[in-house]
Structures are given as structure tokens and as C-alpha cells.
C-alpha positions in Angstrom: -46.2 80.6 173.9 -49.3 79.4 176.2 -49.2 76.5 178.1 -51.0 73.3 177.6 -51.2 69.8 179.3 -52.0 66.1 178.0 -53.4 63.6 181.1 -54.4 59.9 181.1 -55.9 57.6 183.7 -52.6 57.7 185.2 -53.4 61.4 186.7 -56.5 59.5 188.4 -59.8 62.1 188.6 -58.7 65.4 187.6 -60.8 68.5 188.8 -60.9 70.7 186.1 -62.7 73.3 187.3 -59.7 74.2 189.5 -57.5 73.1 186.5 -59.4 76.3 184.7 -58.9 78.8 187.5 -55.5 77.9 188.4 -54.4 80.1 184.9 -52.0 77.6 183.7 -53.7 76.0 181.3 -55.2 77.3 178.0 -55.8 73.9 176.8 -55.6 70.3 177.3 -55.4 67.1 175.4 -56.8 63.3 177.1 -55.6 60.1 176.0 -58.6 58.4 174.7 -58.0 55.1 173.2 -55.4 52.6 172.8 -54.9 49.4 170.5 -58.2 48.8 169.1 -60.5 47.7 171.7 -58.9 49.9 175.0 -60.5 52.5 176.4 -58.6 55.0 178.9 -60.9 54.8 182.1 -60.9 58.0 182.5 -61.5 59.6 178.9 -65.2 60.3 179.8 -64.6 62.0 182.8 -61.7 64.2 181.4 -63.4 65.0 178.0 -66.7 66.3 179.6 -64.8 68.1 182.5 -62.3 70.1 180.0 -65.6 71.2 178.0 -67.2 72.0 181.1 -64.4 74.3 182.6 -64.0 76.0 179.3 -60.8 74.8 178.5 -60.1 73.8 174.5 -59.8 70.3 174.4 -58.5 67.5 172.2 -58.4 63.9 172.4 -55.4 61.2 171.7 -55.0 57.6 170.6 -51.9 55.3 171.9 -50.6 53.5 168.4 -50.2 50.1 168.1 -49.2 49.1 164.6 -49.6 45.5 165.0 -53.2 46.1 164.6 -55.1 47.3 161.0 -54.7 51.1 161.3 -58.9 51.4 160.1 -59.8 49.4 162.7 -57.6 51.7 165.6 -58.8 54.8 164.0 -62.7 53.9 164.0 -62.0 52.5 167.7 -60.6 56.4 168.2 -63.6 57.8 166.3 -66.5 55.9 168.2 -64.9 56.4 171.6 -64.6 60.0 170.7 -67.8 60.7 169.7 -69.6 62.2 166.3 -70.4 65.5 168.9 -67.3 67.0 168.5 -66.9 71.1 168.6 -65.6 72.6 165.9 -62.3 73.4 168.7 -62.1 69.9 169.5 -58.5 68.3 167.8 -57.9 65.1 167.5 -54.4 63.4 167.8 -52.2 60.5 167.1 -49.5 59.4 169.2 -47.2 57.2 167.7 -44.1 56.4 169.7 -43.4 53.1 169.3 -43.8 50.4 166.1 -41.5 47.4 164.7 -42.5 48.8 160.9 -40.1 50.0 159.3 -39.9 52.2 156.3 -43.4 52.1 153.6 -45.3 49.9 155.8 -44.7 51.9 159.0 -45.4 55.3 156.8 -48.6 53.4 155.1 -49.9 52.6 158.5 -49.7 56.6 159.9 -51.1 57.5 156.7 -53.9 55.5 156.7 -55.2 56.0 160.6 -54.8 60.0 159.9 -57.1 59.7 156.7 -59.0 57.5 158.2 -59.7 59.8 161.0 -59.8 62.7 158.8 -62.2 61.0 156.8 -64.7 60.5 159.7 -64.6 63.0 161.9 -64.2 66.3 159.4 -61.1 66.9 161.1 -57.1 67.2 160.3 -55.3 65.1 162.7 -52.1 66.1 164.6 -49.3 63.7 165.1 -47.5 63.3 168.3 -43.6 61.6 168.1 -40.0 62.5 168.7 -37.3 62.6 165.8 -35.2 59.4 167.0 -38.0 57.4 166.7 -39.7 58.6 163.8 -36.3 59.0 161.5 -35.5 55.4 162.6 -38.8 54.1 161.3 -40.3 56.4 158.3 -37.7 54.9 155.7 -36.7 58.5 154.0 -39.9 58.7 152.5 -40.4 60.4 149.3 -40.7 63.9 148.9 -44.6 62.7 148.0 -45.0 61.0 151.0 -43.3 64.0 152.7 -46.0 66.4 151.4 -49.0 63.9 152.5 -47.7 64.0 155.8 -46.9 67.5 156.5 -51.0 67.8 156.0 -50.7 66.7 159.8 -48.9 69.3 162.1 -46.8 68.2 164.5 -46.8 68.1 168.4 -43.4 67.1 169.4 -41.9 64.9 172.7 -38.2 66.6 173.7 -37.2 67.2 177.0 -34.9 69.6 176.2 -33.6 73.0 175.7 -33.3 72.5 172.0 -36.3 70.7 170.5 -36.2 72.0 166.8 -32.9 69.4 167.2 -35.1 66.6 167.8 -37.7 67.4 164.8 -38.1 64.3 162.6 -37.0 65.1 159.2 -40.2 64.8 157.6 -41.0 68.3 159.3 -38.4 69.6 159.3 -39.2 72.6 156.6 -42.4 73.5 159.1 -41.2 72.6 162.6 -43.0 71.9 165.6 -46.6 73.6 166.5 -47.0 72.0 169.9 -43.7 71.0 172.2 -44.1 68.7 175.2 -41.3 69.8 177.2 -42.0 68.1 180.3 -43.8 65.2 181.9 -41.8 63.2 185.2 -38.8 64.7 184.5 -37.6 68.2 183.0 -34.4 69.5 180.7 -31.9 71.2 183.0 -33.0 75.0 183.6 -36.5 74.4 183.2 -39.2 72.9 185.8 -41.6 69.9 186.8 -45.1 71.0 186.2 -48.0 70.8 188.7 -51.4 72.0 188.6 -53.9 72.3 191.0 -56.9 69.6 190.7 -54.1 67.2 189.0 -52.3 64.6 191.7 -48.7 64.7 190.7 -46.6 66.3 187.9 -48.4 66.5 184.4 -46.9 66.7 180.7 -46.4 70.0 180.2 -46.7 71.3 176.3 -46.7 74.7 175.1 -48.4 76.1 171.6 -46.1 78.2 169.1 -48.4 81.2 169.9 -51.0 83.1 171.4 -54.2 82.2 172.7 -55.7 83.3 169.9 -53.8 81.8 167.6 -54.4 78.3 169.0 -57.7 79.3 168.8 -57.4 79.4 165.0 -55.4 76.7 164.4 -58.0 74.0 166.2 -60.2 75.8 164.0 -58.3 75.3 160.8 -58.4 71.4 161.7 -62.2 71.1 161.0 -62.0 71.1 157.7 -65.6 72.7 157.1 -64.7 76.0 159.0 -61.5 76.5 156.7 -61.4 80.1 155.8 -64.1 81.0 158.3 -62.0 81.4 161.6 -62.7 84.8 163.3 -66.3 85.2 163.8 -67.3 81.3 163.8 -65.4 80.8 167.0 -66.6 83.9 168.7 -69.9 82.5 167.5 -69.0 79.1 169.5 -67.8 80.4 172.0 -71.1 82.4 173.0 -72.9 79.0 173.0 
């Protein structure tokens, strides 16, 4: 497995060249937006800094489901911008909501489908089992099939993450696992990275760096079936 991080304004200004030089981080995600109007104050610095340092990057949106999902999706894609790299990936962070059952699932799918339609990228879903299982209302197999298109980034500060995989993704499992933040499971450690003040969320990807490159390229829908040579060409530019 390879290691990555996720950051937001709470880490302050990050020296991404030091992060890259540390060898501790193979990929990173930065918070971009929240609600239908809020933009993370460090997003632009992080987004450009990750690219300039050669770190495979992604951006995430923190969902507030009292708003219209299309407005939140459009706010996110407008903030991230249209000039996305083929290796950039996009994420819906859904970890709180008063919606339950079909209204909740419909909101999530509407956001995911709008971002995919706008960007040509299949978004990732960041969530955790106890929350998602409570909110989803035991969706039908048809709805589950729609959700399974979107890979799972699981938050679980534990030695046994599979136990906390939402039921929707049980058959396929998690792809990225956030395993620690300001706390860590027994036997694990909190992550500190040169160039970042304080602890930072630690994530692992289920595979090698080459596997991760293929994974994010496969989320770029126009490149499906063209993952190997395409990445090499992009990386050389």
C-alpha cells in the first residue's frame, strides 16, 4: 500500500516541495469547497502547490445536504476549474446529513452525477459505515449498482477498517482508507510530514504507486482503456 494525505485551511500554508522531498506522501487531497458558496482559504495554494511539487492531487467538497445538490456540485467544479489533469481526482465528502433514505441517496447521486457530467471524471465518495448505513435507508440493488460506480474512500481509525465499510460497498470494499488524523488506532501512529505544521490525516491506497496512477486515470472517463501509455505521456509533459 502507498500513503497519502488530505489537507484543508486548518494546516495553514504548506510547503509542498518539502512534503514531496520527505518521501512520505505519494498522493494528496485538498479541501476545495463546502456548502454552495464557501471556498477553503488555502485551496488555491494547495492545488497549485501539489501540482508544482509533482504530487498526484485531488480535491474534495464537504457536503451540506440542506442545499440543492446541483448548486453544490457546480460550486465545486467551478472552484476546481476546467483545466484538470488526467490524474486529478474529485471527491464528495459526505459525513453528516439530516436526510434519511431516498432523499439522502438521491442527493448523493445527484451531486456525483452532476460532477461527472461536468468534468468527465467519476468522483470518489469519502464517508464511514456507521453514518452512511444509518442514512441510506437500505437502498435497492438498482440504487446500490449506481453507487458502486463511485469508489469508496473510507474513514476508520481502527485496525480493522473492513468492519466499518458501508453496506453499499461491502462487495467491493474500500479503495482509499483514512486511518488516522489527530488520533490513531492502537498500534498505529499519528502522521507528521515535513512542510506541514502539526498532525495531518493519513490515508493509504490499496495498491502500488503504479496501481494508484491507473486508478485515477480510470476515473477520467475519456481515457478508459488507455491507462498505461497515457500516463507516461502526461507525466513527461
